[in-house]
N, C-alpha and C positions, 0 to 999 in steps of 0.2 A: 504493500500500500504506500509506504514511504517513497519507494523507488518510483512508483507511478506518479505520485504527487510531485516529486522532484522533477521528473521528466516533463510534466505538464507546466510547471513553473518555468522550466528552461525554454519550452516552446513559446510560452507567453512572452518571456523576455526577448526572445529572438524576433517575434512578431513586432513588438513595440520598437525595438532597435531598427529593424528593417524599414518599418513605416516612417520613422523619424528620419532615417538616413535618406530615403527616397524623397521625402519632403524637402530636405536640404539640397539634394542634388538638383531637383527640378527648380527650386528657388534660385539656385546659382545660375542655372541655364537661362531662366526667364528674366533674370535681371539684365542679361546682355543680349537676349534675342531681339528686343525692339531696336537696339542699336544696330544690329546686323540688318534687320528688315528695312529700316528707314534708308539705309544705303542702297538696297535693292529698289526701294520706291523712288529714290532719286534718279536711278539709272534707267528704270523701266524694264520690262520683260526681255527686251532685246539683248540685255547683258547676261541673262541667265545661262544660255548655252555655254559661254566661255567660263562662267563661274563653275558650273557643274562639270565641265570637262576637266578643269583643274582639280576639283574635289575628287573626281573619279581616278585621276592619275595618282593622286596622293593615296587614295584607298588601295590601289593596286600595289603601291610600294609598301604600305603598312600591313597589308594582309599577311604576307609571309613572316613579317617581323612579329606580329601578334601570335601567329601559329607557332613560331619558334619559342616564344616566351611561355605559352601555356604547355608546350611539350616538354620544356626543360626545368621549369621553376614551379614551386608550390603556389597555390592560388593567392596566398597572403602576399607573396612577393610580387606577383603580377598585378594585383590590386594596388599595392602600395606604389610601385613604380609608375603605373598608368595615371593614378590620381595626382601624384606629386608632379609628374611631367606636365599635365594639363593645367594645374594650378600655377606652376612656374611660368607657363606660356602666357597666362592671363596677366601676371605681374609684368612680364616683358613687354606686353602691348601698351602698358600705361604711358611710358614716355612717347610712344608713337602717336597716341591720341592727343597728347599734350602738344605735339608738333604737327598736328594734322594740316594746318595751313601751309606749312613748308613741304610736307610730303605730298599732299594732294588727296582729296577725298576719294577719287577714283582708285588710285593706287592702294591706299590704306583699306578702302572698302573691299577690294579684291582679296587681299591677304586675310582680312578679318572674316569675310564670308566663308572662305575655304576653311580657315582654321575652326571657326565655330561649328560648321557643318560636320567636320571630322570629330571634333571634341564631343558633341552630344551623342553621336552614334556609338562611339567606342565606350564612353562612360556609362550610358544606359544599357548597352548590350552586355557589358561586363557585369553590371549590377544584376540584370535579370538572369544571366548565366549562373551567378552565385546563388540567387534565389531558387533556381531550378535544381541546384546542387544541394541546397539545405532542406527543401521541402519535398515530400513525396506527392504523387499526383492527387490523391484524395485530399490531402491537406491543401494543396495548391488551389483547388477549386473553391475552398472555403476562405483562404487567407489572401490570395492574390488580389481580389477586388479591394480589400482594405489597404493593402500595401500600395496598390495603384492609386487609391484615393489619397494617400499621403502625398504621392507625386502630384496629383491634381491640386491639392491644397497648396503645394509649393509653386505650382504653375500659376495659381491665382495670386500668391504672395509676391512673386518676382515682378510681374508687371506693375503691381501697386507700388512697390519700392522704386522702380524705375520712373514711373509717372510722377511720383511725389518728389524725387530727388534730382532728376536729370537737369531741370532748369536751375536748381540751386547750387549743386556741387559739380556738375559737368560729368562727362563720361569716365575719365580715368579713375576716380574713386569708386565708381560702380564696379569696375573690373577687380579692384581689391576686395570688395564685398563678395563678389562671386568666387574668387580664389579662396578666400577664408572659409566660405561655406563648403567648398569642395573638400578641403582638408578635414573639416569637422565630420563630414559624411564618411570620409575614408576611415577615420578612427572608429566610428560606429560599426561600419561594415567589417572591419578587422575583428571587432568583438563578436559579431555574428559568426564570422568564419571560425574563430577560436572555439565558440560554443559548439558549433556543428562538428568540428574536427574532434572535439572531446567525445562526441557520441560515436563517430566513425572516422578514425584517423586517415583511412585510405581516401576519403573524400577530399582532403586537403592536399594530397600528394600531387606531384607533377603528372600530367596525363600521358606524356610520351608520344611516340609516333613521329610522323613527318610534318613539316611545316605546311605542306599542301593538303593535309588530310581533310581540312574543312571544305575545300573545293571539291575533292573527290567525293566526300559525303553528299554534298548538294547534288552532284551529278548521278549518284548511284542510289540514294535512298528515296523512295516514293514520297514520304512525308516532306522531306526537305526540298525536293523538286517542286512539289505543290506550293510550299511556302515561298519559294523563290519566285514562282510564277505569280502567285497572289501578290507578292511584294511589288512586282513590276506593274501589274494591273492597277492595284490600289494607288501606287505612286503616280501612275498616269493620271488618275482622277485628281489626286491631291496637288500634283505639280501644275496641272492646267488651272486649277482654282487659284493657286498661289501666283501664277503668272498673270492671270486676269486681275487679281487683287493688286499686283504691282503696278499695272497700267492704270488702274482706277485711282490709286493713291498718287501716282505721278501727275494725273490730270486734276485732282481735287486738292492736293496738299503740296504747296510749293516750299514751305518752310521746314527746315530740318526738325526743329522741336515739335512742330505740329504733326509731322509724319510719325515721329517716335511716339508721341502721345496717342495717335490713332492706332498704331500697331499694338501699343500696350493695352488699349481698350479692347481691341479685337481679340488679343490673347486672353484677356479677362473673360470675355463672353464665351470663347471656345472652351476654356477650362472650367467655367461654371457649368456648362452643359455636360462635360466629361465627369465632373464631380457628382452632379445629380444622378447621372447614370450609374456610377460606381456605388452610390449609396442606396439605390433603389432597384432599377430594372436588371442591371448586370448580375448582381448576386442571385436574384431570383431565377434568372435564366440558367446560370451556371449550375446552381444546385438542383433545379428542377429538370430542365430540358437538356442540360449539359453543354459542353463547349461547342457542339455542332451548331446550335441555333444562335449562340452568341457570336459565332463567326459569320453566319449567313445574314442575320438581320441588318447589320450595318451596310452590306452591299445592296440589299433591297431598298433601304432608305436612300442611299446615294443615287440609285437608279431613278427614284422618283424625283429627287431634287434636280438632277441633271436633265431629266425630261422637261421639267418646268423651265429650266434655263434655255433649253433648245426651243421651246414653244414661245416663251415670252421675251427672251433676250435679256439684256442688262437693264431691266426696268427698276425704278424706285418704287417701293411699296410701303404702306403704312404698317408699322410694327413697333411694339414696345413704347408706345406713346410718341412716336416720331416717324421719320422717313428713313428707310434703310435700303441700300441697293440689294437686288436679288443675288448679285455676285457675292456680297458680304454674307448673306444667309447661307449660300452654298459652302463658302469657306468655313463658317461656324459649324454647319451640320456635318460636313465630311470629316473635318479634323476632330470635332467633339466626339463623334461616334468612334473614330479610330482610337482615341485615347481612352474613352470611357467604356468601351465594350470589346473591340477587336483585340486590343493589346492584352488585357487580362486573360481573355480566352486563349489566344495563341501561346502566351507564356505558360498557361496551365498545360497545354498540349506538349510543350517542349520538355516537361518533366518526364514524359513517357518515351524518351529516346535515350540511348546510351550517353554517358557523361562526356566522352570526348566529342561527340556530335553536338552536345549542348553548348560547349565552349567554342569549338572550331567551326562547325557547320552553321550554327545560329549566328555567329559573328559574321560569317561570309554573307549570309542572307541579309542581315540587318545593317551592313555597312557597304560592302562592295556592290552587291546586287541592287540595293536601294539607290546608290548614287549612279549606277549604270542606268537605272530607270530615269533618274532626273535628267541625265545627259540626253538620252534618247527622246524623252518627251519634250524637253525645252527646244531641242533641235527641230523636232517635228512641228511644234507650235510656230517657230520662226518660219519654217518652210510653208506651212499652211497660211500663215498671215501674208507671206509674200504672194501667194496665189489668190488672195482676197477673201480668205475664210472669215466669216463673222463669228461673234460670240455664240450665237445660236448654233452654228455648225460645230464649233468646238464642244458645246454642250451635248449635242447629239452623239458625237464620237465618243465622248466620255461616258454617256449613258450606256452605249454598247459595251465599253470596257467594264462598267459596273455590273452589267448583266453577266458577262463571262466570269467576272470575279466571284459572283454568287455560286457558280458551279464549282469553281476551283476551291473556294472556301469549304464547300461541302466535302470535296474529295480529300482535302487536307485533314479535316476533322475525323474522317472515317478511313484514313490510310491504313493499309494492312500491316505495315511495319511498326505501328505504335504499340508499345508494350502495354499489357493490362495494367489497370490503375493500382492494383495491389501487389504488383511484382517488384521485388527488390532490384534496384538498378546497379 
């Protein structure tokens, strides 16, 4: 009885630490995300293909490096090195932003966009790989929505901090706030890792194998292949919405502070939707219907939103006591559902694959494949715009992608190579 009670207390402590850590990770990211996005808003969507090409190239370079790290070093060392590296980079950007007038907004914006895009993918992918290492599948369906809610709470807090402070203290101090939060989150995650390793020391050991095992797993395992395809399709929808949003802000907000504040409010609305979903609908679906429906429902809603965009175009509609662009509603809906439902469901599924695939294969899908999708989609948007494609046409194309994504999401959730929920991994 005492051993069972002790185990329950340990699980409760890990859940609390994990939730707080993810809250701080996402707060750190969303403090600087509006800074990145306002630079995109200043340049417009035409700059995105070059930005994403650079991000994809960096991902290709870092993918074997990450594979080598997890193959050779325990997870504590991988976590520590990764988080300290990214926190140090944030501090290194501070003098660059202080000298922005001399460097040039375009040059600094390119480097910062690439770095932030790489930063968030690796930091969150490593976080959720650790979570999939710590929790079993049955536990994951119960606790992942709450951990994800901690992240959504951080995603709400970050934009509020930025909107409140950017006009008073400027950008450089915000980077220090973000770096400090990342180091605090690292300390909490190291505690979680230590607790889990105390229960099963093998889980904290190096994984071994080749640095390219992640890519091999994505090509060979049905579940990871479906997740990679779903990532490309979902990214197609999200990136088109992001590009349309960039053009909208470029046309309506000419001032840097105004664009930053707008993107902070946009992130706030998106994350409020995600938080509400994680507290209400997502846990009910995961516990009742399972991960399958939590994967499929967002694609169905995306399909409906994009059909509306294809039919009505970029109209302004009355909502929330004011007037809001339909493009803005599409952005809120697609991203809010991705964070509030798809992410907890997919991460619960990742607990049902072998440990080496959770770290290596999952990282390939959520970094390199994601940014490949960004590059392909933004290049496609530029080509279609050159041919005279309207917003309605882009909406129709994305509605088709969302329809295909519904089928792929179902296939991923029912993949034959997923381990049973109660099987020891």
